[in-house]
MDTraj code that builds the backbone (N, CA, C; nanometers):
import mdtraj as md
import numpy as np

residues = "MET GLN THR VAL ASN GLN TYR VAL SER ASN LYS ILE HIS PRO ASN PHE PHE GLU ASN ILE ASP GLY PHE ARG ASN HIS LEU ALA LEU VAL ASN SER ALA LYS THR GLU MET LEU PHE LYS LYS ALA ILE ILE PHE VAL ARG SER LEU LEU LYS GLN LYS GLN THR LEU LEU PHE ILE ASN ASN ASP PRO LYS LEU SER PHE LEU VAL LYS SER THR SER HIS LYS LEU LYS GLN TYR TYR SER ASN GLU HIS TRP VAL PRO GLY LEU LEU THR ASN TRP ASP GLY PHE GLN PRO MET LEU ARG SER PHE SER TYR CYS GLU LYS TYR PHE GLY ASN TYR LEU ARG VAL LYS GLN ARG ALA PHE PRO LYS TYR LEU LYS GLN LYS LYS LYS LEU GLU GLY LEU SER GLY MET ARG THR LYS PRO SER VAL LEU ILE LEU PHE GLN ILE SER GLY ASN GLU SER ILE LEU LYS GLU ALA GLN LEU LEU ASN ILE PRO VAL VAL ALA PHE THR ASP CYS THR LYS SER PHE LEU GLN VAL ASP TYR PRO ILE PRO SER SER THR ASN SER ILE PHE LEU ASN TYR LEU PHE CYS SER PHE LEU CYS LYS".split()
xyz = np.array([
    [13.3363, 6.2497, 15.0470],
    [13.2397, 6.2660, 14.9395],
    [13.1619, 6.3966, 14.9727],
    [13.1373, 6.4767, 14.8723],
    [13.0594, 6.5994, 14.8928],
    [12.9336, 6.5870, 14.8109],
    [12.8142, 6.6062, 14.8733],
    [12.6885, 6.5836, 14.8084],
    [12.6351, 6.7234, 14.7829],
    [12.5362, 6.7269, 14.6872],
    [12.4636, 6.8567, 14.6614],
    [12.3196, 6.8350, 14.6843],
    [12.2410, 6.9371, 14.7119],
    [12.0987, 6.9254, 14.7284],
    [12.0378, 6.8729, 14.6034],
    [11.9484, 6.7728, 14.6159],
    [11.8807, 6.7197, 14.5040],
    [11.7284, 6.7492, 14.5137],
    [11.6706, 6.8057, 14.4144],
    [11.5257, 6.8272, 14.4134],
    [11.4696, 6.7228, 14.3263],
    [11.3573, 6.6618, 14.3760],
    [11.2915, 6.5558, 14.3057],
    [11.1422, 6.5875, 14.2834],
    [11.0742, 6.4940, 14.2209],
    [10.9301, 6.5184, 14.1914],
    [10.8493, 6.5380, 14.3185],
    [10.7347, 6.6091, 14.3066],
    [10.6500, 6.6219, 14.4268],
    [10.5613, 6.4985, 14.4424],
    [10.5750, 6.3938, 14.3554],
    [10.5096, 6.2703, 14.3684],
    [10.6049, 6.1748, 14.4358],
    [10.5849, 6.1493, 14.5667],
    [10.6831, 6.0757, 14.6431],
    [10.6209, 5.9396, 14.6840],
    [10.6903, 5.8366, 14.6632],
    [10.6438, 5.7036, 14.7039],
    [10.6586, 5.6943, 14.8524],
    [10.5633, 5.6349, 14.9230],
    [10.5688, 5.6209, 15.0689],
    [10.7009, 5.5794, 15.1291],
    [10.7703, 5.4753, 15.0560],
    [10.8969, 5.4285, 15.0964],
    [11.0049, 5.5288, 15.0962],
    [10.9867, 5.6379, 15.0306],
    [11.0933, 5.7335, 15.0049],
    [11.0900, 5.8491, 15.1039],
    [10.9782, 5.8592, 15.1866],
    [10.9652, 5.9739, 15.2799],
    [11.0809, 5.9805, 15.3766],
    [11.1326, 5.8732, 15.4242],
    [11.2384, 5.8789, 15.5225],
    [11.3738, 5.9384, 15.4675],
    [11.3818, 5.9522, 15.3282],
    [11.5030, 5.9987, 15.2731],
    [11.4884, 6.1482, 15.2229],
    [11.3854, 6.2129, 15.2647],
    [11.3719, 6.3558, 15.2259],
    [11.3687, 6.4416, 15.3508],
    [11.4151, 6.5686, 15.3286],
    [11.4150, 6.6695, 15.4345],
    [11.2845, 6.7485, 15.4409],
    [11.2146, 6.7516, 15.3395],
    [11.0937, 6.8277, 15.3293],
    [11.0656, 6.8695, 15.1910],
    [10.9934, 6.9785, 15.1727],
    [10.9526, 7.0264, 15.0396],
    [10.9895, 7.1749, 15.0294],
    [11.0277, 7.2155, 14.9075],
    [11.0628, 7.3491, 14.8782],
    [11.0097, 7.3806, 14.7415],
    [10.9210, 7.4799, 14.7255],
    [10.8609, 7.5161, 14.5957],
    [10.7922, 7.3873, 14.5377],
    [10.7231, 7.3173, 14.6202],
    [10.6476, 7.1982, 14.5878],
    [10.7299, 7.0804, 14.5404],
    [10.8624, 7.0871, 14.5559],
    [10.9538, 6.9793, 14.5210],
    [11.0232, 6.9183, 14.6437],
    [11.0315, 6.7867, 14.6465],
    [11.0889, 6.7313, 14.7693],
    [11.2423, 6.7479, 14.7657],
    [11.3026, 6.7691, 14.8821],
    [11.4460, 6.7876, 14.8931],
    [11.5018, 6.6593, 14.9590],
    [11.5919, 6.5912, 14.8813],
    [11.6519, 6.4637, 14.9339],
    [11.7509, 6.4940, 15.0481],
    [11.7479, 6.4133, 15.1474],
    [11.8352, 6.4347, 15.2598],
    [11.9760, 6.3955, 15.2213],
    [12.0649, 6.4903, 15.2114],
    [12.1993, 6.4627, 15.1639],
    [12.2862, 6.3688, 15.2462],
    [12.2637, 6.3770, 15.3851],
    [12.3383, 6.2900, 15.4687],
    [12.3031, 6.1439, 15.4549],
    [12.1722, 6.1206, 15.4440],
    [12.1304, 5.9784, 15.4188],
    [12.1763, 5.9309, 15.2831],
    [12.1671, 6.0172, 15.1831],
    [12.2124, 5.9769, 15.0474],
    [12.3600, 5.9406, 15.0572],
    [12.4392, 6.0218, 15.1267],
    [12.5781, 5.9945, 15.1333],
    [12.6085, 5.8606, 15.2034],
    [12.5307, 5.8327, 15.3068],
    [12.5635, 5.7107, 15.3762],
    [12.5175, 5.5881, 15.2950],
    [12.4056, 5.5936, 15.2208],
    [12.3686, 5.4839, 15.1365],
    [12.4616, 5.4734, 15.0146],
    [12.5100, 5.5794, 14.9717],
    [12.6078, 5.5833, 14.8530],
    [12.7309, 5.5109, 14.8959],
    [12.7848, 5.5432, 15.0162],
    [12.9109, 5.4787, 15.0646],
    [12.8893, 5.3313, 15.0844],
    [12.7762, 5.2884, 15.1411],
    [12.7505, 5.1507, 15.1592],
    [12.7529, 5.0714, 15.0312],
    [12.6891, 5.1337, 14.9303],
    [12.6886, 5.0660, 14.7946],
    [12.8292, 5.0596, 14.7381],
    [12.9139, 5.1591, 14.7469],
    [13.0396, 5.1627, 14.7012],
    [13.1245, 5.0512, 14.7634],
    [13.1195, 5.0530, 14.9018],
    [13.1952, 4.9523, 14.9736],
    [13.1551, 4.7988, 14.9383],
    [13.0307, 4.7845, 14.9178],
    [12.9821, 4.6514, 14.8860],
    [13.0344, 4.6109, 14.7487],
    [13.0161, 4.6951, 14.6448],
    [13.0658, 4.6677, 14.5098],
    [13.2148, 4.6449, 14.4998],
    [13.2936, 4.7320, 14.5721],
    [13.4309, 4.7235, 14.5706],
    [13.4831, 4.5991, 14.6334],
    [13.4134, 4.5554, 14.7313],
    [13.4446, 4.4253, 14.8032],
    [13.4250, 4.3052, 14.7015],
    [13.3249, 4.3167, 14.6163],
    [13.3049, 4.2118, 14.5113],
    [13.4146, 4.2196, 14.4072],
    [13.4608, 4.3407, 14.3730],
    [13.5682, 4.3535, 14.2781],
    [13.6931, 4.2924, 14.3270],
    [13.7195, 4.3145, 14.4601],
    [13.8420, 4.2542, 14.5170],
    [13.8361, 4.0992, 14.5157],
    [13.7193, 4.0473, 14.5198],
    [13.7012, 3.9000, 14.5167],
    [13.6845, 3.8502, 14.3787],
    [13.7014, 3.9404, 14.2758],
    [13.6942, 3.9100, 14.1420],
    [13.5627, 3.8431, 14.1001],
    [13.4539, 3.9016, 14.1609],
    [13.3227, 3.8607, 14.1279],
    [13.2692, 3.9228, 13.9983],
    [13.1609, 3.8758, 13.9514],
    [13.1042, 3.9232, 13.8230],
    [13.0047, 4.0362, 13.8511],
    [13.0205, 4.1495, 13.7898],
    [12.9260, 4.2636, 13.8019],
    [12.8577, 4.2828, 13.6691],
    [12.7264, 4.3174, 13.6802],
    [12.6486, 4.3470, 13.5558],
    [12.5852, 4.4841, 13.5720],
    [12.6307, 4.5735, 13.4924],
    [12.5720, 4.7150, 13.4939],
    [12.4559, 4.7208, 13.3959],
    [12.3455, 4.7722, 13.4414],
    [12.2193, 4.7827, 13.3527],
    [12.1702, 4.9276, 13.3440],
    [12.1549, 4.9721, 13.2210],
    [12.1170, 5.1095, 13.2016],
    [12.0142, 5.1242, 13.0815],
    [11.9173, 5.2027, 13.0987],
    [11.8206, 5.2226, 12.9891],
    [11.8113, 5.3694, 12.9447],
    [11.9039, 5.4493, 12.9873],
    [11.9118, 5.5934, 12.9589],
    [12.0195, 5.6198, 12.8584],
    [11.9876, 5.6591, 12.7343],
    [12.0958, 5.6934, 12.6297],
    [12.1982, 5.7900, 12.6808],
    [12.1660, 5.8763, 12.7701],
    [12.2634, 5.9804, 12.8206],
    [12.3766, 5.9138, 12.8960],
    [12.3426, 5.7940, 12.9559],
    [12.4464, 5.7296, 13.0381],
    [12.5151, 5.6126, 12.9689],
    [12.4802, 5.5853, 12.8449],
    [12.5378, 5.4685, 12.7779],
    [12.6928, 5.4713, 12.7675],
    [12.7481, 5.5849, 12.7318],
    [12.8940, 5.5904, 12.7328],
    [12.9562, 5.5644, 12.8599],
    [12.9058, 5.6343, 12.9664],
    [12.9499, 5.6128, 13.1015],
    [12.9518, 5.4720, 13.1411],
    [12.8391, 5.3996, 13.1187],
    [12.8226, 5.2634, 13.1559],
    [12.9261, 5.1749, 13.0816],
    [12.9303, 5.1948, 12.9554],
    [13.0225, 5.1102, 12.8713],
    [13.1728, 5.1362, 12.9120],
    [13.2153, 5.2583, 12.9274],
    [13.3469, 5.2854, 12.9624],
    [13.3878, 5.2289, 13.1054],
    [13.2916, 5.2459, 13.1964],
    [13.3182, 5.2025, 13.3356],
    [13.3353, 5.0435, 13.3291],
    [13.2496, 4.9794, 13.2587],
    [13.2511, 4.8335, 13.2453],
    [13.3835, 4.7902, 13.1857],
    [13.4307, 4.8592, 13.0875],
    [13.5529, 4.8181, 13.0196],
    [13.6740, 4.8370, 13.1125],
    [13.6735, 4.9481, 13.1823],
    [13.7831, 4.9808, 13.2848],
    [13.7879, 4.8766, 13.3895],
    [13.6721, 4.8245, 13.4306],
    [13.6648, 4.7242, 13.5407],
    [13.6725, 4.5884, 13.4875],
    [13.6701, 4.5687, 13.3539],
    [13.6689, 4.4426, 13.2890],
    [13.5423, 4.3594, 13.3389],
    [13.4317, 4.4282, 13.3356],
    [13.3050, 4.3683, 13.3793],
    [13.2066, 4.3721, 13.2610],
    [13.0747, 4.3635, 13.2874],
    [12.9722, 4.3450, 13.1813],
    [12.8672, 4.4478, 13.1955],
    [12.7921, 4.4697, 13.0898],
    [12.6894, 4.5746, 13.0851],
    [12.5805, 4.5473, 12.9896],
    [12.4649, 4.6059, 13.0117],
    [12.3535, 4.6053, 12.9185],
    [12.3060, 4.7492, 12.9002],
    [12.3239, 4.8067, 12.7803],
    [12.2822, 4.9432, 12.7626],
    [12.1563, 4.9497, 12.6686],
    [12.0482, 4.9952, 12.7275],
    [11.9279, 5.0325, 12.6512],
    [11.8474, 4.9148, 12.5943],
    [11.9038, 4.7988, 12.5826],
    [11.8446, 4.6836, 12.5231],
    [11.8516, 4.5545, 12.6007],
    [11.7794, 4.5444, 12.7167],
    [11.7792, 4.4378, 12.8053],
    [11.7124, 4.3185, 12.7363],
    [11.7714, 4.1959, 12.7564],
    [11.7134, 4.0771, 12.7056],
    [11.6244, 4.0155, 12.8087],
    [11.4850, 4.0202, 12.7975],
    [11.4000, 3.9685, 12.9000],
    [11.4255, 3.8170, 12.9279],
    [11.4294, 3.7847, 13.0547],
    [11.4516, 3.6417, 13.0912],
    [11.5964, 3.6021, 13.0889],
    [11.6885, 3.6932, 13.0638],
    [11.8324, 3.6583, 13.0528],
    [11.8874, 3.5794, 13.1745],
    [11.8419, 3.6286, 13.2913],
    [11.8907, 3.5718, 13.4162],
    [11.8198, 3.4434, 13.4540],
    [11.6902, 3.4434, 13.4447],
    [11.6100, 3.3272, 13.4883],
    [11.6151, 3.2173, 13.3882],
    [11.6490, 3.2511, 13.2613],
    [11.6726, 3.1423, 13.1585],
    [11.8245, 3.1447, 13.1101],
    [11.9111, 3.1538, 13.2078],
    [12.0504, 3.1695, 13.1793],
    [12.1115, 3.0663, 13.0832],
    [12.0803, 2.9336, 13.1186],
    [12.1361, 2.8233, 13.0413],
    [12.0853, 2.8264, 12.8920],
    [11.9541, 2.8659, 12.8779],
    [11.8987, 2.8710, 12.7479],
    [11.9574, 2.9870, 12.6604],
    [12.0105, 3.0932, 12.7231],
    [12.0707, 3.1985, 12.6474],
    [12.2141, 3.1871, 12.6142],
    [12.2796, 3.0837, 12.6775],
    [12.4255, 3.0673, 12.6597],
    [12.4634, 3.0408, 12.5125],
    [12.3874, 2.9573, 12.4348],
    [12.4212, 2.9376, 12.2950],
    [12.4165, 3.0615, 12.2120],
    [12.3193, 3.1578, 12.2413],
    [12.3133, 3.2858, 12.1764],
    [12.4315, 3.3705, 12.2044],
    [12.4770, 3.3695, 12.3378],
    [12.5928, 3.4561, 12.3678],
    [12.7175, 3.4013, 12.3128],
    [12.7361, 3.2688, 12.3003],
    [12.8461, 3.2065, 12.2428],
    [12.8582, 3.2362, 12.0935],
    [12.7404, 3.2277, 12.0311],
    [12.7324, 3.2528, 11.8852],
    [12.7694, 3.3977, 11.8515],
    [12.7179, 3.4851, 11.9337],
    [12.7544, 3.6312, 11.9125],
    [12.9003, 3.6610, 11.9437],
    [12.9544, 3.6010, 12.0460],
    [13.0955, 3.6192, 12.0829],
    [13.1894, 3.5673, 11.9689],
    [13.1510, 3.4568, 11.9103],
    [13.2231, 3.3985, 11.7927],
    [13.2216, 3.4970, 11.6804],
    [13.0988, 3.5399, 11.6435],
    [13.0824, 3.6292, 11.5325],
    [13.1610, 3.7619, 11.5508],
    [13.1478, 3.8135, 11.6717],
    [13.2200, 3.9417, 11.7021],
    [13.3734, 3.9208, 11.6918],
    [13.4196, 3.8089, 11.7349],
    [13.5645, 3.7832, 11.7417],
    [13.6226, 3.7726, 11.6003],
    [13.5514, 3.7010, 11.5096],
    [13.6067, 3.6647, 11.3790],
    [13.5539, 3.7611, 11.2621],
    [13.4370, 3.8226, 11.2847],
    [13.3813, 3.8998, 11.1732],
    [13.3520, 4.0474, 11.2061],
    [13.3511, 4.0802, 11.3418],
    [13.3203, 4.2138, 11.3852],
    [13.4071, 4.3193, 11.3242],
    [13.5359, 4.2989, 11.3355],
    [13.6310, 4.4015, 11.2802],
    [13.6198, 4.4157, 11.1248],
    [13.6030, 4.3076, 11.0678],
    [13.5847, 4.3095, 10.9101],
    [13.4626, 4.3922, 10.8764],
    [13.3524, 4.3615, 10.9397],
    [13.2248, 4.4309, 10.9095],
    [13.2402, 4.5861, 10.9384],
    [13.3168, 4.6247, 11.0440],
    [13.3291, 4.7594, 11.0721],
    [13.4245, 4.8298, 10.9780],
    [13.5300, 4.7637, 10.9348],
    [13.6245, 4.8244, 10.8410],
    [13.5595, 4.8404, 10.6996],
    [13.4970, 4.7350, 10.6565],
    [13.4329, 4.7317, 10.5216],
    [13.2962, 4.8072, 10.5222],
    [13.2401, 4.8425, 10.6400],
    [13.1191, 4.9111, 10.6571],
    [13.0030, 4.8383, 10.5833],
    [13.0031, 4.6986, 10.6074],
    [12.9062, 4.6168, 10.5435],
    [12.7824, 4.6142, 10.6287],
    [12.6653, 4.6140, 10.5679],
    [12.5340, 4.6109, 10.6357],
    [12.5005, 4.4628, 10.6714],
    [12.4847, 4.4313, 10.7953],
    [12.4453, 4.3034, 10.8402],
    [12.3439, 4.3193, 10.9492],
    [12.2111, 4.3390, 10.9070],
    [12.1138, 4.3855, 11.0050],
    [12.1004, 4.2904, 11.1282],
    [12.1074, 4.1622, 11.1013],
    [12.0848, 4.0655, 11.2073],
    [12.2005, 4.0748, 11.3202],
    [12.3229, 4.0967, 11.2647],
    [12.4405, 4.1079, 11.3568],
    [12.4303, 4.2375, 11.4307],
    [12.3877, 4.3520, 11.3660],
    [12.3817, 4.4760, 11.4307],
    [12.2710, 4.4738, 11.5407],
    [12.1597, 4.4068, 11.5122],
    [12.0533, 4.3960, 11.6109],
    [12.0977, 4.3213, 11.7324],
    [12.1745, 4.2129, 11.7131],
    [12.2237, 4.1341, 11.8152],
    [12.3319, 4.2115, 11.9017],
    [12.4080, 4.2858, 11.8226],
    [12.5189, 4.3642, 11.8888],
    [12.4611, 4.4607, 11.9861],
    [12.3537, 4.5240, 11.9583],
    [12.2928, 4.6221, 12.0530],
    [12.2470, 4.5540, 12.1792],
    [12.2051, 4.4284, 12.1728],
    [12.1514, 4.3611, 12.2839],
    [12.2652, 4.2863, 12.3614],
    [12.3634, 4.2369, 12.2943],
    [12.4582, 4.1432, 12.3582],
    [12.6056, 4.1926, 12.3623],
    [12.6361, 4.3121, 12.3069],
    [12.7728, 4.3526, 12.2986],
    [12.8369, 4.3578, 12.4404],
    [12.7657, 4.4150, 12.5360],
    [12.8197, 4.4200, 12.6725],
    [12.8208, 4.2927, 12.7551],
    [12.7576, 4.1893, 12.6999],
    [12.7501, 4.0589, 12.7670],
    [12.8469, 3.9531, 12.7163],
    [12.9122, 3.9962, 12.6058],
    [13.0070, 3.8982, 12.5347],
    [13.1150, 3.8548, 12.6320],
    [13.1277, 3.7210, 12.6430],
    [13.2293, 3.6626, 12.7232],
    [13.1818, 3.6395, 12.8671],
    [13.0528, 3.6687, 12.8992],
    [13.0030, 3.6500, 13.0284],
    [12.9579, 3.5008, 13.0440],
    [13.0246, 3.4259, 13.1337],
    [13.0024, 3.2788, 13.1367],
    [12.9189, 3.2401, 13.2602],
    [12.9158, 3.3282, 13.3649],
    [12.8479, 3.2944, 13.4873],
    [12.7448, 3.4021, 13.5166],
    [12.6464, 3.3720, 13.5956],
    [12.5467, 3.4663, 13.6385],
    [12.6210, 3.5721, 13.7264],
    [12.5745, 3.6952, 13.7134],
    [12.6365, 3.8061, 13.7935],
    [12.6268, 3.7929, 13.9439],
    [12.7185, 3.8382, 14.0131],
    [12.7155, 3.8325, 14.1649],
    [12.6289, 3.9502, 14.2199],
    [12.6141, 4.0539, 14.1295],
    [12.5429, 4.1775, 14.1678],
    [12.4927, 4.2394, 14.0383],
    [12.3721, 4.3021, 14.0441],
    [12.3224, 4.3904, 13.9369],
    [12.3326, 4.5295, 13.9837],
    [12.3813, 4.6161, 13.8945],
    [12.3870, 4.7607, 13.9285],
    [12.3086, 4.8328, 13.8314],
    [12.1879, 4.8802, 13.8735],
    [12.0897, 4.9524, 13.7904],
    [12.1091, 5.0941, 13.8026],
    [12.1127, 5.1663, 13.6944],
    [12.1195, 5.3148, 13.6941],
    [11.9785, 5.3765, 13.6973],
    [11.8780, 5.2920, 13.6840],
    [11.7385, 5.3381, 13.7009],
    [11.6557, 5.2269, 13.7460],
    [11.5570, 5.2564, 13.8327],
    [11.4571, 5.1524, 13.8637],
    [11.3401, 5.1571, 13.7669],
    [11.2979, 5.2761, 13.7259],
    [11.1900, 5.2901, 13.6275],
    [11.2243, 5.2210, 13.4969],
    [11.1360, 5.1329, 13.4591],
    [11.1509, 5.0596, 13.3344],
    [11.2254, 4.9257, 13.3527],
    [11.2810, 4.9054, 13.4748],
    [11.3595, 4.7842, 13.5015],
    [11.2937, 4.6929, 13.6038],
    [11.1602, 4.7034, 13.6182],
    [11.0952, 4.6271, 13.7170],
    [11.1044, 4.4795, 13.6978],
    [11.1028, 4.4394, 13.5756],
    [11.1141, 4.2922, 13.5394],
    [11.2448, 4.2371, 13.5800],
    [11.3513, 4.3265, 13.5684],
    [11.4816, 4.2774, 13.6066],
    [11.4938, 4.2627, 13.7561],
    [11.4297, 4.3477, 13.8347],
    [11.4299, 4.3285, 13.9814],
    [11.3576, 4.1994, 14.0198],
    [11.2526, 4.1638, 13.9504],
    [11.1845, 4.0391, 13.9681],
    [11.2806, 3.9233, 13.9515],
    [11.3582, 3.9280, 13.8392],
    [11.4483, 3.8182, 13.8077],
    [11.5550, 3.8029, 13.9144],
    [11.6080, 3.9188, 13.9598],
    [11.7086, 3.9207, 14.0566],
    [11.6597, 3.8650, 14.1920],
    [11.5326, 3.9008, 14.2254],
    [11.4693, 3.8512, 14.3454],
    [11.4558, 3.7004, 14.3455],
    [11.4078, 3.6496, 14.2280],
    [11.3920, 3.4999, 14.2143],
    [11.5216, 3.4249, 14.2262],
    [11.6291, 3.4911, 14.1886],
    [11.7612, 3.4226, 14.1910],
    [11.8472, 3.4559, 14.3105],
    [11.7938, 3.5465, 14.3916],
    [11.8686, 3.5973, 14.5125],
    [11.9977, 3.6613, 14.4740],
    [11.9947, 3.7396, 14.3653],
    [12.1033, 3.8251, 14.3300],
    [12.0879, 3.9633, 14.3794],
    [12.1845, 4.0185, 14.4719],
    [12.1741, 4.1436, 14.5233],
    [12.1752, 4.2579, 14.4197],
    [12.1046, 4.3599, 14.4494],
    [12.0840, 4.4707, 14.3584],
    [12.1293, 4.6056, 14.4206],
    [12.2145, 4.6718, 14.3432],
    [12.2545, 4.8156, 14.3725],
    [12.1697, 4.9010, 14.2723],
    [12.0980, 5.0000, 14.3190],
    [12.0244, 5.0803, 14.2246],
    [12.0075, 5.2241, 14.2667],
    [12.0145, 5.3132, 14.1649],
    [11.9766, 5.4524, 14.1854],
    [11.8255, 5.4553, 14.1802],
    [11.7701, 5.5060, 14.2960],
    [11.6232, 5.4997, 14.3120],
    [11.5466, 5.6209, 14.2771],
    [11.4480, 5.6020, 14.1929],
    [11.3534, 5.7132, 14.1636],
    [11.2543, 5.7326, 14.2796],
    [11.2352, 5.8534, 14.3251],
    [11.1517, 5.8811, 14.4317],
    [11.0069, 5.8334, 14.4164],
    [10.9625, 5.8137, 14.2991],
    [10.8270, 5.7792, 14.2687],
    [10.8024, 5.6232, 14.2719],
    [10.9105, 5.5531, 14.2939],
    [10.9096, 5.4029, 14.2853],
    [10.9452, 5.3438, 14.4243],
    [10.8879, 5.2285, 14.4496],
    [10.9335, 5.1498, 14.5689],
    [11.0674, 5.0895, 14.5469],
    [11.1536, 5.0920, 14.6493],
    [11.2824, 5.0311, 14.6347],
    [11.2975, 4.9184, 14.7299],
    [11.1928, 4.8500, 14.7723],
    [11.2000, 4.7462, 14.8708],
    [11.2732, 4.6239, 14.8170],
    [11.2769, 4.6146, 14.6810],
    [11.3471, 4.5021, 14.6206],
    [11.4932, 4.5302, 14.5964],
    [11.5388, 4.6506, 14.6324],
    [11.6810, 4.6889, 14.6153],
    [11.7635, 4.6711, 14.7382],
    [11.8667, 4.6012, 14.7441],
    [11.9520, 4.5807, 14.8576],
    [12.0249, 4.6974, 14.8953],
    [12.0861, 4.7685, 14.7942],
    [12.1651, 4.8887, 14.8221],
    [12.1073, 5.0070, 14.7413],
    [12.0037, 5.0729, 14.7898],
    [11.9490, 5.1824, 14.7191],
    [12.0325, 5.3092, 14.7325],
    [12.0327, 5.3901, 14.6239],
    [12.0964, 5.5194, 14.6240],
    [11.9941, 5.6263, 14.5796],
    [11.9339, 5.6935, 14.6757],
    [11.8277, 5.8001, 14.6372],
    [11.8909, 5.9003, 14.5459],
    [11.8190, 5.9332, 14.4389],
    [11.8721, 6.0348, 14.3458],
    [11.7661, 6.0961, 14.2673],
    [11.7935, 6.2171, 14.2135],
    [11.6971, 6.2715, 14.1210],
    [11.7119, 6.2198, 13.9828],
    [11.6026, 6.1982, 13.9162],
    [11.5998, 6.1416, 13.7822],
    [11.6610, 6.2366, 13.6858],
    [11.6586, 6.3672, 13.7190],
    [11.7002, 6.4695, 13.6231],
    [11.8560, 6.5011, 13.6426],
    [11.9231, 6.4379, 13.7391],
    [12.0630, 6.4635, 13.7674],
    [12.1391, 6.3374, 13.7417],
    [12.2572, 6.3506, 13.6803],
    [12.3476, 6.2329, 13.6569],
    [12.4734, 6.2549, 13.7395],
    [12.4777, 6.3518, 13.8296],
    [12.5958, 6.3724, 13.9137],
    [12.6383, 6.2542, 13.9884],
    [12.5389, 6.1888, 14.0621],
    [12.5748, 6.0695, 14.1349],
    [12.6162, 5.9544, 14.0564],
    [12.5598, 5.9411, 13.9334],
    [12.6027, 5.8323, 13.8444],
    [12.7478, 5.8375, 13.8106],
    [12.7893, 5.9607, 13.7722],
    [12.9338, 5.9782, 13.7386],
    [13.0294, 5.9587, 13.8594],
    [12.9808, 6.0101, 13.9787],
    [13.0497, 5.9979, 14.1016],
    [13.0708, 5.8543, 14.1423],
    [12.9635, 5.7800, 14.1264],
    [12.9624, 5.6362, 14.1616],
    [13.0652, 5.5607, 14.0733],
    [13.0559, 5.5827, 13.9470],
    [13.1464, 5.5181, 13.8540],
    [13.2982, 5.5586, 13.8744],
    [13.3209, 5.6808, 13.9115],
    [13.4575, 5.7280, 13.9296],
    [13.5175, 5.6619, 14.0497],
    [13.4326, 5.6453, 14.1612],
    [13.4799, 5.5824, 14.2765],
    [13.5144, 5.4294, 14.2494],
    [13.4340, 5.3632, 14.1738],
    [13.4610, 5.2272, 14.1423],
    [13.5852, 5.2061, 14.0651],
    [13.6149, 5.3053, 13.9741],
    [13.7335, 5.2911, 13.8852],
    [13.8648, 5.3352, 13.9544],
    [13.8596, 5.3867, 14.0770],
    [13.9803, 5.4343, 14.1457],
    [14.0705, 5.3128, 14.1810],
])
top = md.Topology()
chain = top.add_chain()
for i, resn in enumerate(residues, 1):
    res = top.add_residue(resn, chain, resSeq=i)
    for name in ("N", "CA", "C"):
        top.add_atom(name, md.element.get_by_symbol(name[0]), res)
traj = md.Trajectory(xyz[None], top)
């Protein structure tokens, strides 16, 4: 793997200092060797779960990465949540199962018809945004893969309560103590996101 220098915000969380080489032009420079090591550890862990046919859940709240997350999930035959996380999904798993089954049924028997006829069905479209990537998911995930920590703090709490390991691309301004396999990265760069997904799909 070949890494590139990543410049991040000059606002650095104390937990992140061990992952930077210093500052240049008032911006922190991420240590590429440490990033590569953590990146490889995360890849090895996730690929081991794939070999065991465990359930992965990709979580993303950045519109720029929605296509990448969806296509990667489809290639791996796994699950995803793009931009519209359902609060309490993991901690109230049994309570959400009827909703997931209902959406899966609607998508199976009416989804194609609604798309072909271009019929407006607001309630269905609203549910589709939230549940499309979760359709068919019958067990809690063996791991959560977060493409951002920022905005996903409640998900980290749910994972911690349920002892679900977390792989996450970490923002230098946030603590990543709740992340089992952190990958330090710049919030302005999606290079590592694409590299990570490409390695998983090999």
